[in-house]
N, C-alpha and C positions, 0 to 999 in steps of 0.2 A: 711794634706794635707787645702787649704785654699779654701776656697768655692766663687764660682761665687758672688760677691755683699759684700762681704768682704772689708772693707775701712782699707787702708791700707797707709804709705806711702813707695815710692821708689825714687832713684837714679838714675842720669844719666848724664853721662859726658858731656859735649857738647862740652868744645874744650882739647884736648890733649895739654903738652907742648908745643911741635916742633905748633904747630897751635895758640896760643898767640899770642898778640900782642908785636912787641919790644919793645915798649915805656911803659912796664908795669917795676915795682923793678925788681931787679935781681929771691928775694927768690918768688913773683911773679908770677913769669915766669914759674919755674923750676912743677908746680904742675900741675893735671887738671882746669878746670871749670869746676862747676859739679852746677847741681839742685838738687834740691830734692823736691817732686812733693805729695800732697794728693791724693785718690781718691778710687775707689771703683775697684774689682778686675773683666774683664770682662773674666775672662778663671779659669780654679781651680789647683793650683800651689804651689811650694811648695815652703819655703821660701831664698833666694838670687837665685833665678828662675827670669829669664828675663818677666818678662810680663808686660798687659798694660791693665792700668788704665781710669773710667771714671771721672774727677774731677765736682766737685761742679758747675761747671760752663758751663759742657757740653762736650770739652776738650778730648779727647783720647791721653794717653801720654803715653808713653814704656819708662821702664825701670828694674832693677833690683830690687827683692822684699829686705826693709831689716829691714822694722816693720813693727808686724797685728797690729794695734787698736792702732794707736797710740795717744796720749796723747801730750792734749795742750799745751806747754811748752811757756811762755814767759822769756825777761832775757833783761833789756839794761844795761848790763854789771857789772864788777866789780862795791862794794860803792870807791867814792873817795871822799874823804875828801872835797877838792874844793870842791865841791857843797852845802857838808854841809855848809860851809861860807858864798857860795855865796844867800844860800837862805836865812840868816839873812840880810845881807849885803840887799838884792831885798826888803825882808820883811819892812826891817826898813826905807826905799829908799821914799813905796808906803805907812808905815803906821804908822813911826815912834816910835822911840823907843820907847819898854815898860817894861822896866827895867827903865826910870823917876819917 
């Protein structure tokens, strides 16, 4: 049982596939449009129950409880070798070639 006030992450489906725009790519149109929100439980519940939370900004949201005490995860995607090359080009343009 998760207590009132526990920090959690919920998921809610905003649009089912049949409700999505016709202007989307085919593979995108086939999946639901979902959102994930973090906040504090407003009731005692079990994992995967439909719950109500209060966000840090005071919004009340409802969704399926997916995670208790979610960690902060930051990712800017996978490593892209071209970014390293661009980094060198930009440094050289601004600061000159340090290998001279």
